C-alpha positions as CSV (number, residue, x, y, z in Angstrom):
1,M,117.0,84.9,69.8
2,M,118.2,88.1,68.2
3,T,115.9,91.1,68.7
4,P,117.5,94.0,66.7
5,H,114.4,96.0,66.2
6,L,113.2,95.6,69.8
7,D,116.7,96.4,71.1
8,A,116.8,99.6,69.1
9,A,113.4,100.7,70.2
10,S,114.1,99.9,73.9
11,A,117.7,101.1,74.0
12,R,117.0,104.0,76.4
13,G,115.1,101.8,78.9
14,R,117.6,99.0,78.7
15,A,120.5,101.4,79.4
16,F,118.6,102.9,82.4
17,L,117.8,99.6,84.0
18,G,121.1,98.0,83.0
19,T,119.3,94.9,81.6
20,R,119.0,92.8,78.5
21,H,115.4,93.8,78.1
22,A,113.4,96.9,79.1
23,I,110.8,94.8,80.9
24,M,110.2,95.7,84.6
25,A,108.3,93.6,87.0
26,G,105.5,95.3,88.9
27,A,106.1,95.2,92.7
28,M,103.4,92.9,94.1
29,T,103.1,92.5,97.9
30,W,103.6,88.9,99.1
31,V,104.6,87.9,95.5
32,S,107.6,90.0,94.5
33,E,110.2,88.5,96.8
34,R,113.7,87.0,96.3
35,H,112.6,84.0,94.1
36,L,110.5,85.9,91.6
37,V,112.7,89.0,91.6
38,S,115.9,87.0,90.9
39,A,114.2,84.8,88.3
40,I,113.1,87.9,86.3
41,S,116.5,89.6,86.5
42,N,118.3,86.3,85.6
43,A,116.0,86.1,82.5
44,G,117.1,89.5,81.3
45,G,114.2,91.5,82.8
46,F,114.3,93.8,85.8
47,G,112.9,92.3,89.1
48,V,111.6,94.6,91.8
49,I,111.3,93.7,95.5
50,A,107.9,94.8,96.9
51,C,108.7,96.2,100.4
52,G,105.0,96.8,101.2
53,S,104.7,96.9,105.0
54,M,108.0,95.1,105.7
55,P,110.0,96.5,108.6
56,P,113.6,97.6,107.8
57,A,115.3,94.4,109.0
58,I,113.1,92.2,106.9
59,L,113.7,94.3,103.8
60,E,117.4,94.2,104.4
61,A,117.3,90.4,104.6
62,E,115.3,90.2,101.4
63,I,117.8,92.3,99.5
64,V,120.7,90.2,100.7
65,A,118.8,87.0,99.9
66,T,118.0,88.3,96.4
67,R,121.6,89.1,95.8
68,A,122.6,85.5,96.6
69,L,120.3,84.4,93.8
70,T,121.3,86.9,91.1
71,D,124.1,89.2,90.1
72,K,121.9,91.1,87.7
73,P,120.3,94.5,88.4
74,F,117.0,94.7,90.4
75,G,115.1,97.4,92.2
76,V,113.3,98.0,95.5
77,N,109.7,99.4,95.6
78,L,109.0,101.5,98.7
79,I,105.6,102.9,99.7
80,T,105.7,106.6,100.5
81,L,103.2,106.2,103.3
82,H,105.3,103.6,105.2
83,P,105.8,105.0,108.8
84,M,109.5,103.9,108.6
85,L,110.3,105.2,105.1
86,D,113.4,107.0,106.2
87,E,114.8,103.8,107.8
88,L,113.9,101.8,104.7
89,I,115.8,104.3,102.5
90,Q,118.8,103.9,104.8
91,V,118.6,100.1,104.3
92,C,118.7,100.6,100.5
93,A,121.7,103.0,101.0
94,R,123.6,100.4,103.1
95,Q,122.9,97.7,100.6
96,N,123.9,100.0,97.7
97,V,120.6,99.3,95.9
98,S,120.9,100.6,92.3
99,H,117.2,101.5,91.6
100,V,114.5,102.6,94.0
101,V,110.8,102.9,93.0
102,L,108.6,105.1,95.2
103,A,104.9,104.3,95.0
104,G,101.7,105.1,96.8
105,G,101.7,108.9,96.7
106,L,103.7,112.0,95.8
107,P,107.2,111.6,97.5
108,S,108.6,114.2,99.7
109,G,111.6,116.3,98.7
110,T,113.4,114.8,101.7
111,A,112.8,111.2,100.5
112,I,113.9,112.1,97.0
113,A,117.1,113.8,98.3
114,A,117.9,110.9,100.6
115,I,117.7,108.4,97.7
116,K,119.6,110.5,95.3
117,A,122.3,111.1,98.0
118,F,123.5,107.4,97.8
119,G,123.5,107.3,94.0
120,A,120.4,105.2,93.3
121,K,118.3,105.9,90.3
122,L,114.9,107.0,91.4
123,M,111.6,106.0,89.7
124,C,108.2,107.3,90.6
125,F,104.6,106.8,89.4
126,A,102.8,109.8,87.8
127,P,99.0,109.9,87.3
128,T,99.1,113.0,85.1
129,A,101.4,114.9,82.8
130,A,101.6,117.9,85.3
131,L,102.7,115.6,88.1
132,A,105.2,113.9,85.9
133,K,106.7,117.2,85.0
134,K,106.9,118.2,88.7
135,L,108.6,114.9,89.6
136,V,111.2,115.4,86.8
137,R,111.9,118.9,88.1
138,S,112.3,117.4,91.6
139,G,115.1,115.1,90.3
140,V,113.3,111.9,89.7
141,D,115.3,109.8,87.1
142,A,112.4,107.9,85.4
143,I,108.6,107.9,85.4
144,V,106.2,105.0,85.5
145,I,102.7,105.6,84.2
146,E,100.1,102.9,85.1
147,G,96.6,102.6,83.6
148,S,93.4,101.5,85.3
149,E,93.8,98.1,83.5
150,A,96.4,97.2,86.1
151,G,95.9,95.0,89.2
152,G,95.8,96.2,92.8
153,H,95.4,99.8,93.6
154,I,94.5,101.8,90.5
155,G,93.8,105.2,89.2
156,P,90.8,106.1,87.0
157,V,92.5,106.5,83.6
158,S,93.4,103.8,81.1
159,L,97.0,103.3,79.9
160,T,96.0,104.1,76.2
161,V,94.9,107.6,77.3
162,L,97.7,108.2,79.8
163,A,100.3,107.2,77.1
164,Q,98.8,109.7,74.6
165,E,98.8,112.5,77.3
166,I,102.2,111.9,78.9
167,L,104.6,110.3,76.4
168,P,104.8,113.3,74.1
169,V,105.5,115.7,76.8
170,I,107.9,113.8,79.1
171,T,111.0,113.3,77.1
172,D,113.8,114.4,79.5
173,V,113.7,111.0,81.4
174,P,112.7,107.5,80.5
175,V,109.0,106.6,80.8
176,F,107.9,103.1,81.5
177,V,104.3,102.1,80.9
178,A,102.1,99.7,82.8
179,G,98.6,98.3,83.0
180,G,97.0,95.6,80.9
181,I,100.2,94.5,79.1
182,G,100.3,90.8,78.4
183,R,101.6,90.4,74.9
184,G,104.7,91.5,72.9
185,N,102.8,93.4,70.2
186,A,101.5,95.8,72.9
187,I,105.1,96.3,74.1
188,A,106.1,97.1,70.5
189,A,103.2,99.6,70.1
190,Y,104.0,101.5,73.3
191,L,107.7,101.7,72.4
192,E,106.8,103.2,69.1
193,M,104.6,105.8,71.0
194,G,107.7,106.9,72.9
195,A,107.9,104.6,76.0
196,S,111.3,103.5,77.0
197,G,110.1,100.2,78.4
198,V,107.2,98.4,80.1
199,Q,106.1,97.1,83.4
200,L,104.2,93.8,83.9
201,G,102.8,92.3,87.0
202,T,99.9,89.8,86.4
203,R,101.7,87.4,84.0
204,F,104.7,87.2,86.4
205,A,102.4,86.6,89.4
206,A,101.2,83.4,87.8
207,S,104.7,82.2,86.8
208,A,106.4,79.0,87.9
209,E,108.9,80.9,90.1
210,S,106.2,82.9,91.8
211,V,105.7,81.8,95.5
212,A,102.0,82.5,95.2
213,H,99.8,79.6,96.2
214,E,98.9,77.1,93.4
215,K,95.2,77.9,93.9
216,F,96.0,81.6,93.3
217,K,97.8,80.8,90.1
218,T,95.0,78.4,88.9
219,A,92.5,81.3,89.5
220,F,94.6,83.5,87.1
221,V,94.7,80.7,84.5
222,R,91.0,80.3,84.6
223,A,90.0,84.0,84.6
224,S,89.2,86.2,81.7
225,A,89.7,90.0,81.4
226,R,86.2,90.7,82.5
227,D,86.7,88.8,85.8
228,A,89.2,91.4,86.9
229,L,86.9,94.1,88.4
230,S,87.6,97.4,90.1
231,S,86.1,97.6,93.7
232,V,82.9,99.6,93.9
233,Q,82.1,102.4,96.3
234,I,78.5,102.0,97.5
235,D,78.3,105.2,99.7
236,P,80.2,108.5,99.0
237,R,80.5,109.0,102.8
238,L,82.5,105.7,103.1
239,P,85.5,106.1,100.6
240,V,86.9,103.0,98.9
241,I,90.3,103.2,97.3
242,P,89.8,101.4,93.9
243,V,91.5,98.0,93.7
244,R,91.3,95.7,90.7
245,A,90.9,92.0,91.6
246,L,89.2,88.9,90.4
247,K,85.6,88.8,91.6
248,N,84.9,86.2,94.2
249,A,82.8,85.6,97.4
250,G,85.0,88.2,99.2
251,S,84.3,91.0,96.8
252,E,80.6,90.2,96.9
253,A,80.7,90.2,100.7
254,F,82.6,93.6,100.7
255,N,79.7,95.2,98.8
256,E,77.3,93.8,101.4
257,R,79.5,95.0,104.2
258,Q,79.5,98.5,102.8
259,R,75.7,98.5,102.8
260,E,75.6,97.2,106.4
261,V,78.0,99.9,107.6
262,A,76.1,102.7,105.8
263,A,72.9,101.5,107.3
264,A,74.5,101.4,110.8
265,V,75.7,105.0,110.3
266,D,72.3,106.1,109.2
267,R,70.7,104.5,112.3
268,G,73.2,106.3,114.5
269,E,74.7,103.0,115.8
270,M,78.1,103.9,114.4
271,D,79.7,107.3,113.8
272,L,81.1,108.1,110.4
273,A,84.8,107.8,111.4
274,A,84.2,104.3,112.8
275,G,82.3,103.4,109.6
276,Q,85.1,104.6,107.4
277,L,87.6,102.6,109.5
278,A,85.5,99.5,109.2
279,I,85.5,99.8,105.4
280,E,89.2,100.6,105.3
281,H,90.1,97.5,107.4
282,Y,87.8,95.1,105.6
283,W,90.5,93.9,103.2
284,A,93.3,93.9,105.9
285,G,95.3,90.6,105.4
286,A,93.0,89.6,102.5
287,L,95.9,89.6,99.9
288,R,98.0,87.4,102.2
289,R,95.0,85.0,102.6
290,A,94.8,84.6,98.8
291,V,98.5,84.6,97.9
292,V,100.0,82.7,100.9
293,E,97.2,80.6,102.2
294,G,95.4,79.9,99.0
295,D,92.0,81.2,100.2
296,I,90.7,82.2,96.8
297,E,87.1,82.6,97.8
298,N,87.5,85.1,100.7
299,G,91.0,86.6,100.0
300,S,91.8,89.3,97.6
301,L,92.9,88.1,94.1
302,M,94.5,91.2,92.9
303,A,95.0,90.9,89.1
304,G,95.1,93.2,86.1
305,Q,92.8,92.8,83.0
306,S,95.7,91.1,81.2
307,V,94.8,88.1,83.4
308,G,92.9,86.7,80.3
309,M,96.3,86.3,78.6
310,V,97.5,84.0,81.4
311,T,96.7,80.7,79.9
312,K,99.1,78.5,81.8
313,V,101.8,78.6,84.6
314,Q,105.1,79.2,82.7
315,P,108.7,79.8,83.8
316,V,109.7,83.4,83.9
317,A,112.3,82.9,81.2
318,E,109.7,81.5,78.8
319,I,107.3,84.4,79.5
320,I,110.1,87.0,78.7
321,A,111.2,85.0,75.6
322,E,107.6,85.0,74.3
323,L,107.1,88.7,75.0
324,T,110.3,89.7,73.3
325,S,110.0,87.5,70.3
326,D,106.4,88.7,69.7
327,A,107.5,92.3,70.1
328,E,110.4,91.8,67.7
329,A,108.0,90.2,65.1
330,A,105.6,93.1,65.4
331,L,108.4,95.7,64.9
332,S,110.0,93.8,62.1
333,R,106.7,93.5,60.3
334,R,106.2,97.3,60.5
335,H,109.7,98.0,59.3
336,A,109.2,95.7,56.3
337,L,106.1,97.5,55.2
338,P,106.7,99.5,52.0
339,E,106.5,103.3,52.2
340,P,103.1,104.6,51.1
341,R,103.3,106.4,47.7
342,E,102.1,109.9,47.6
343,A,98.7,110.3,46.0
344,A,98.7,111.6,42.4
345,A,98.0,115.3,42.2
């Protein structure tokens, strides 16, 4: 369908991504691979490969395999803490990747320079306006701001607040917004606030082309927004990086495990460093157990609060068509409203 109002509102984001629509996919480990990435790009969005903990050879094979399925633009998400980040950047350079997304921490100047050197457009996440400005000064080409409504690892601030803080002051580069977006009217609202585009993960994770286990997708369809909870830290001595996921037996057991470890530290049976490591390693492999093996009771069902808007498993093209038609309808309604008349003196 024609989307003239949406196209006008998202022109900057579409030009930056080189896509029909300014809808990016969130990079989800075990989910954002060749099939989902190519389906999103082929449907006019912007797919992003989640490198996660992949070694360089596996990432290179994934890029090549994705190219075999789409001739449209897509990006690669790299984690700044990956021990082989330099080699992964070289893989992206060899494969002439057009867009690189750096996530998981503030990138080094070396990493930024290496990505810029081979001509890729670089996108980075910014949790505050000050850090966004710093990244732009460092040469980053676009910013992503992600609210606490998102799935997976999250910050403490909602997208509605971040958007109000950051969109008015970061205007030199495109800004894409993420976290809790599941409908087109929200896309329209954020574009009108100054965003250049949006990023969605949860709705795409439950799409027909997603390789996630059918039980994983069914859990998303059945869940409501209030089922997607942020992990809780029981003891300040044992830090927990907040992760939003659907509550299940695994998340209940994690809270109990924290209590056990804290008690063991108190009794002197375990030193604090060992206790911290035990907590950090609890979820190791848990996302894979849920996504790949379908263990939805003990695995980690990472999902954003927009999971309540996942009502069925749909093809990616249908999801994007629904989002864009809803956004167009919302924008056209606003443009059709009569101008308010000035109050009589």
